C-alpha positions as CSV (number, residue, x, y, z in Angstrom):
1,M,-8.7,9.2,2.0
2,K,-8.6,11.2,5.3
3,R,-4.9,11.6,6.6
4,S,-5.6,9.8,9.8
5,T,-7.0,6.7,8.0
6,A,-4.1,7.2,5.4
7,R,-1.6,7.3,8.3
8,H,-3.2,4.0,10.0
9,F,-3.2,1.9,6.8
10,Y,0.6,3.2,6.5
11,Q,1.7,1.6,10.0
12,Q,-0.5,-1.1,9.8
13,Y,1.1,-2.1,6.6
14,F,4.9,-1.8,7.5
15,L,4.3,-3.0,11.1
16,A,2.9,-6.5,9.0
17,T,6.6,-6.1,6.9
18,R,8.1,-6.8,10.4
19,G,8.1,-10.0,12.5
20,A,6.4,-13.3,11.4
21,S,3.7,-12.6,9.3
22,W,3.3,-13.7,5.9
23,L,4.0,-10.1,4.3
24,A,7.5,-9.7,6.3
25,R,8.4,-13.3,4.5
26,Q,8.3,-11.6,1.2
27,C,11.1,-9.9,-0.4
28,A,11.2,-6.3,-0.6
29,G,10.3,-6.0,-4.4
30,V,7.4,-8.3,-3.8
31,R,6.0,-5.9,-0.5
32,L,6.7,-2.9,-3.0
33,K,4.2,-4.8,-5.7
34,I,1.4,-5.8,-3.1
35,L,1.8,-2.0,-1.7
36,D,1.5,-0.5,-5.4
37,D,-1.3,-3.0,-6.4
38,L,-3.0,-1.6,-2.9
39,M,-2.3,1.9,-3.7
40,Q,-3.3,2.1,-7.2
41,W,-0.7,4.6,-7.9
42,E,-1.2,4.8,-11.6
43,V,-4.2,6.7,-13.0
44,T,-4.4,6.8,-16.6
45,N,-7.9,8.4,-17.4
46,P,-9.7,11.1,-15.9
47,T,-13.1,10.0,-13.6
48,S,-14.5,13.4,-15.0
49,E,-14.3,15.6,-18.2
50,N,-14.4,19.5,-17.5
């Protein structure tokens, strides 16, 4: 992911956690779970072997 794309994603995500959006109405734990699912932090297997 390019740096500007990642920065744009995070800006949009955290802006959505404020105000009257459905995401803003979720508790912090739910918002973190959604972010975790979107970003797929955990990588269990390499995609290729050397």
